[in-house]
C-alpha positions as CSV (number, residue, x, y, z in Angstrom):
1,M,-136.4,105.6,14.6
2,T,-134.8,102.1,14.8
3,A,-134.3,99.8,17.8
4,T,-130.7,101.0,18.0
5,Q,-131.7,104.7,18.5
6,T,-134.4,104.5,21.1
7,P,-133.9,105.6,24.7
8,P,-133.7,102.9,27.3
9,V,-136.8,101.5,29.0
10,T,-136.8,100.3,32.6
11,G,-138.2,96.7,32.8
12,R,-137.2,93.8,35.0
13,T,-133.9,93.5,36.8
14,R,-131.6,90.6,36.0
15,E,-133.0,88.8,39.1
16,G,-136.5,89.7,37.9
17,I,-135.8,87.9,34.6
18,A,-134.8,84.8,36.5
19,E,-137.9,85.1,38.8
20,R,-140.2,85.4,35.8
21,L,-138.7,82.3,34.1
22,A,-139.0,80.3,37.3
23,Q,-142.8,80.8,37.3
24,D,-142.9,78.7,34.1
25,L,-141.0,75.7,35.5
26,Q,-143.3,72.7,35.9
27,D,-143.2,70.1,38.7
28,G,-140.9,67.2,37.8
29,Y,-138.7,69.1,35.3
30,V,-135.0,68.3,35.0
31,V,-133.4,71.6,34.2
32,N,-129.8,72.6,33.3
33,L,-128.8,76.1,34.3
34,G,-126.1,78.1,32.4
35,V,-124.0,80.8,33.9
36,G,-125.1,84.4,34.5
37,I,-128.8,85.1,34.9
38,P,-129.8,81.4,34.9
39,L,-127.9,80.8,38.2
40,A,-130.5,83.0,40.0
41,V,-133.4,80.8,38.9
42,P,-133.3,78.3,41.9
43,K,-134.1,80.9,44.5
44,F,-137.4,81.7,42.7
45,I,-138.7,78.3,42.0
46,P,-142.3,78.3,43.4
47,A,-143.2,76.5,46.6
48,G,-144.6,73.1,45.9
49,V,-142.8,72.8,42.5
50,E,-140.1,70.1,42.5
51,V,-137.4,70.8,39.9
52,V,-134.2,68.7,39.6
53,L,-131.3,70.9,38.6
54,H,-128.5,69.6,36.5
55,A,-124.9,70.9,35.9
56,E,-122.9,69.5,33.0
57,N,-119.8,69.1,35.1
58,G,-121.6,66.1,36.7
59,V,-124.1,67.2,39.3
60,L,-127.8,66.1,39.3
61,G,-129.7,67.6,42.2
62,L,-128.2,71.1,42.8
63,G,-129.4,72.8,45.9
64,P,-129.4,76.5,46.8
65,A,-126.1,78.5,47.1
66,P,-124.3,77.8,50.4
67,E,-124.1,80.3,53.2
68,G,-120.5,81.4,53.5
69,E,-117.8,79.6,51.5
70,G,-119.4,76.1,51.4
71,D,-117.6,73.0,50.4
72,V,-114.7,73.9,48.0
73,D,-115.2,70.6,46.2
74,L,-118.8,71.3,45.3
75,T,-119.2,73.7,42.3
76,D,-121.4,74.1,39.3
77,A,-120.2,74.3,35.7
78,G,-119.4,78.0,36.2
79,K,-117.2,77.1,39.2
80,Q,-119.7,78.7,41.7
81,P,-120.1,77.0,45.0
82,I,-123.3,74.9,45.4
83,T,-125.1,72.6,47.9
84,L,-126.7,69.3,47.1
85,M,-130.4,68.3,47.5
86,S,-131.2,65.0,49.3
87,G,-130.7,62.2,46.8
88,A,-128.4,64.2,44.6
89,A,-125.9,62.3,42.3
90,I,-122.4,63.1,41.3
91,T,-121.2,61.7,38.0
92,D,-118.2,62.0,35.7
93,S,-118.4,64.3,32.7
94,A,-119.0,61.5,30.3
95,M,-122.2,60.3,32.2
96,S,-123.3,63.9,32.5
97,F,-123.1,64.5,28.8
98,A,-124.8,61.2,28.1
99,M,-127.8,62.6,30.0
100,I,-127.7,65.7,27.9
101,R,-127.2,63.9,24.5
102,G,-129.7,61.2,25.4
103,G,-132.5,63.7,25.8
104,H,-133.0,63.3,29.5
105,L,-133.3,67.0,30.3
106,D,-136.6,68.8,30.0
107,V,-135.3,72.4,29.8
108,T,-131.9,74.1,29.4
109,V,-131.7,77.7,30.6
110,L,-128.9,79.7,28.9
111,G,-127.7,83.3,28.6
112,A,-127.3,84.7,25.1
113,L,-125.5,87.3,23.1
114,Q,-128.1,87.2,20.3
115,V,-131.3,85.3,19.5
116,S,-132.7,85.5,15.9
117,A,-136.3,85.7,14.8
118,A,-136.1,82.0,13.8
119,G,-134.7,80.9,17.3
120,D,-131.1,80.7,16.3
121,L,-128.7,81.2,19.3
122,A,-125.4,82.8,19.6
123,N,-123.9,82.7,23.1
124,W,-120.4,81.4,23.1
125,Y,-118.1,83.8,21.3
126,V,-117.6,87.6,21.3
127,P,-115.2,88.6,18.5
128,G,-111.9,89.8,20.0
129,R,-112.3,87.8,23.2
130,N,-111.3,84.3,24.1
131,P,-113.8,81.7,22.8
132,A,-115.6,79.6,25.5
133,V,-117.8,76.9,23.9
134,G,-118.4,75.0,27.1
135,G,-121.3,72.5,26.9
136,A,-123.8,74.8,25.3
137,M,-123.7,73.2,21.9
138,D,-124.5,69.8,23.3
139,L,-127.2,71.3,25.5
140,V,-129.1,73.0,22.7
141,A,-128.9,69.9,20.5
142,G,-130.0,67.5,23.2
143,T,-132.7,69.4,25.1
144,P,-136.2,69.8,23.8
145,Q,-136.8,73.2,25.4
146,V,-134.1,75.9,25.4
147,W,-135.1,79.0,27.4
148,V,-132.9,82.1,27.1
149,T,-132.5,84.7,29.7
150,M,-130.8,88.0,28.7
151,E,-131.1,91.7,28.8
152,H,-133.0,92.9,25.7
153,C,-130.3,95.3,24.5
154,D,-126.6,95.3,24.7
155,R,-124.5,98.0,26.4
156,T,-124.6,100.2,23.4
157,G,-128.5,100.0,23.3
158,R,-128.6,97.7,20.3
159,S,-131.2,94.9,20.3
160,K,-130.0,91.4,21.1
161,V,-133.2,90.0,19.5
162,V,-132.3,90.2,15.9
163,P,-133.4,89.2,12.4
164,E,-130.3,87.0,12.0
165,C,-127.4,86.4,14.3
166,T,-124.2,88.1,13.3
167,M,-122.1,86.3,15.9
168,P,-121.0,82.7,15.6
169,L,-123.9,80.3,16.3
170,T,-124.3,77.9,19.2
171,G,-127.3,76.3,17.4
172,R,-129.9,76.8,14.7
173,A,-133.6,77.0,15.5
174,C,-133.0,75.7,19.0
175,V,-134.5,78.4,21.2
176,T,-138.1,77.9,22.3
177,R,-138.5,80.8,24.7
178,V,-136.8,84.2,25.4
179,Y,-137.1,86.0,28.7
180,T,-135.7,89.5,28.8
181,D,-136.0,92.6,31.0
182,L,-138.7,93.9,28.6
183,A,-140.7,90.9,27.4
184,V,-141.3,87.2,27.0
185,F,-141.2,85.6,23.5
186,H,-142.1,82.1,22.4
187,V,-140.7,80.6,19.2
188,V,-143.6,78.9,17.5
189,D,-143.1,77.1,14.1
190,G,-139.9,79.1,13.5
191,T,-141.6,82.4,14.2
192,L,-140.9,84.7,17.2
193,R,-144.1,85.5,19.1
194,L,-144.4,88.2,21.8
195,V,-146.6,86.8,24.6
196,E,-145.9,89.2,27.5
197,C,-144.5,92.6,28.3
198,A,-142.7,93.2,31.5
199,P,-144.5,95.4,34.1
200,G,-144.4,99.0,33.1
201,V,-143.4,98.1,29.5
202,T,-145.8,98.6,26.6
203,P,-146.0,96.7,23.3
204,A,-144.7,99.9,21.6
205,D,-141.7,99.9,23.9
206,V,-140.9,96.3,22.9
207,R,-141.4,97.1,19.2
208,A,-139.0,100.1,19.5
209,H,-136.2,98.0,21.1
210,T,-136.5,94.9,19.0
211,E,-134.8,94.5,15.6
212,A,-136.3,91.1,14.8
213,P,-139.7,90.7,13.2
214,Y,-142.3,89.1,15.4
215,T,-146.0,88.6,15.9
216,E,-148.0,89.5,19.0
217,D,-150.1,87.1,21.0
218,L,-150.3,89.0,24.3
219,R,-151.8,87.4,27.3
220,S,-154.7,89.3,28.9
């Protein structure tokens, strides 16, 4: 039975994926958040861990989502309302992308359509829909750590962790970690490595729902 034929397994929710990733953020990190699941990360950053959040539309120091409508002039790159932390900076797009291209971010957190066994990323174009490149190509090229959050399988039950991406690439060998509803993978020396299964999910469940080859180095 292949990964496309197995019945679904209940793992983490979308917010649970964001919460699990937030546990790995380190004090002092400067982090860019993409749209989708990544936008839930701020509410789960552990107490005592100071993380500076960046949005490529020119915000450094994003705060939590506002209560109510908030300020209509303050949005993230996905046009969602935001607040600002004390000391936040607003810049033009050129300065924001200079931060990205200059290697001044520690982590980029992105959603994905596919991640390959070698850490290739496809997240900007679904055939038949309008393309939306955004800043993802700059982010994956300019950030040393690219962490992906996504559901393990698509709506048809097909694995999104694949031997090779079949959708147009955002970047090659750029992904360093993958957080899904079923598992956490690290990409080490161009090889996908399973390091953790979600609560209630077994290594056999992950194997049955993953098309890409990978090694196991599960934490005790």
